[in-house]
C-alpha positions as CSV (number, residue, x, y, z in Angstrom):
1,M,39.6,39.1,157.8
2,V,42.7,40.3,159.6
3,D,43.1,44.1,159.7
4,D,46.8,44.1,160.5
5,L,47.9,42.1,157.5
6,R,50.8,44.1,155.9
7,I,52.0,43.3,152.4
8,Q,54.9,44.6,150.3
9,C,54.4,47.1,147.5
10,G,55.6,46.0,144.1
11,S,56.7,49.5,143.2
12,C,58.6,50.9,146.2
13,K,59.1,47.6,148.1
14,G,57.7,49.2,151.2
15,F,55.1,47.6,153.5
16,A,51.5,48.9,154.1
17,P,48.2,47.5,155.3
18,A,46.6,45.3,152.7
19,N,43.2,47.1,152.8
20,Q,44.9,50.4,151.7
21,F,46.3,49.2,148.4
22,K,44.8,50.7,145.2
23,L,45.1,50.0,141.5
24,H,47.3,52.6,139.8
25,Y,46.7,53.4,136.1
26,K,50.4,54.3,135.4
27,F,52.0,51.4,137.1
28,K,49.2,49.0,136.0
29,K,49.3,47.2,139.3
30,V,48.1,47.5,142.9
31,V,50.3,49.9,144.9
32,C,50.6,51.3,148.4
33,P,49.1,54.6,149.4
34,S,52.3,56.5,149.1
35,C,53.0,55.3,145.6
36,F,49.4,56.0,144.6
37,S,49.5,59.6,145.8
38,G,52.9,60.2,144.1
39,R,55.0,60.7,147.2
40,T,57.4,57.9,146.1
41,E,57.8,59.5,142.6
42,Q,58.5,62.9,144.2
43,E,61.2,61.5,146.4
44,E,62.8,59.8,143.5
45,R,62.9,63.1,141.6
46,K,64.5,64.8,144.6
47,K,67.1,62.1,144.8
48,A,67.9,62.4,141.1
49,A,68.2,66.2,141.5
50,V,70.7,65.8,144.3
51,K,72.7,63.3,142.3
52,A,72.8,65.6,139.3
53,E,74.0,68.5,141.6
54,Q,76.7,66.3,143.1
55,A,77.9,65.2,139.6
56,Q,78.0,68.8,138.5
57,T,80.2,69.8,141.5
58,Q,82.5,66.8,140.9
59,Q,83.5,68.0,137.4
60,P,87.2,68.4,136.8
61,Q,88.5,71.9,137.6
62,K,89.4,74.2,134.7
63,P,92.9,75.6,134.5
64,A,93.7,79.1,135.7
65,G,92.5,81.8,133.4
66,W,89.6,79.8,132.2
67,D,86.6,82.0,131.3
68,K,83.3,82.0,129.5
69,E,84.9,82.6,126.2
70,D,87.0,79.5,126.6
71,E,83.9,77.6,127.6
72,Y,82.1,78.8,124.5
73,L,85.0,77.9,122.2
74,E,85.3,74.4,123.7
75,R,81.5,73.8,123.3
76,M,81.6,75.0,119.6
77,A,84.6,72.8,118.8
78,R,82.7,69.8,120.2
79,I,79.6,70.6,118.2
80,K,81.6,71.2,115.0
81,Q,83.4,67.9,115.4
82,Q,80.1,66.1,115.7
83,D,78.7,67.9,112.6
84,L,81.7,67.1,110.5
85,Q,81.2,63.4,110.8
86,P,78.8,62.2,108.1
87,K,75.9,60.2,109.5
88,V,75.8,57.0,107.5
89,E,73.4,54.1,108.2
90,K,73.1,51.0,106.1
91,I,69.6,50.0,104.9
92,P,69.1,46.3,105.7
93,G,68.5,44.0,102.6
94,T,69.8,46.5,100.1
95,T,73.0,48.1,98.9
96,L,71.8,51.5,99.7
97,I,72.7,53.6,102.7
98,K,70.9,56.5,104.5
99,F,73.2,59.5,104.4
100,N,73.0,62.9,106.1
101,C,74.4,65.7,104.1
102,Q,77.3,67.4,105.9
103,K,76.3,70.8,104.6
104,C,72.5,71.0,105.2
105,N,71.9,67.8,107.2
106,Y,69.3,66.5,104.7
107,L,68.7,62.8,104.9
108,F,68.6,60.8,101.6
109,K,69.4,57.4,100.2
110,Y,72.8,56.9,98.5
111,D,74.1,54.0,96.5
112,P,77.9,53.7,97.1
113,Y,78.4,51.2,94.3
114,R,76.9,53.4,91.5
115,K,77.8,56.6,93.4
116,M,74.3,57.9,92.9
117,P,73.2,60.7,93.4
118,K,76.4,62.6,92.6
119,A,75.5,65.4,95.0
120,C,73.0,66.2,97.8
121,P,69.5,66.5,96.2
122,Y,68.6,69.4,98.5
123,C,71.7,71.7,98.5
124,D,73.9,70.2,95.8
125,G,76.6,69.7,98.3
126,D,79.4,67.3,97.6
127,I,79.3,63.7,99.0
128,P,82.6,62.5,100.4
129,N,84.2,59.4,99.1
130,L,82.6,56.4,100.8
131,K,84.2,53.1,100.1
132,A,81.6,50.6,99.4
133,F,83.5,47.7,100.9
134,T,83.7,49.4,104.3
135,L,79.9,49.6,104.5
């Protein structure tokens, strides 16, 4: 058998001697020694951290006078906007929909044709008008 036979790793695409390859439980295939020891995975994590740092520094600059209070208000406005939108999902094969209450975020089934239940079963919060033909 030839000792200098080098083959390509299926995980990192690097080359290593064939007799050093080992079966890895996570990849479920034979990998090179650097992938087996986790060096390749560590390098990928470092690259991802560097990319995240670069993306953070490339964010658009805030206007003059921007402070932590403005940052907090912007974040709260974004969260409130997301919460105000009711989460509606149609249940396949039925006329029912899954509906998240705007008030308490309770998930329940709602029939828009019969308009049942009339209110949230958990907090008795109002259900907004949902037009059945748009669902």
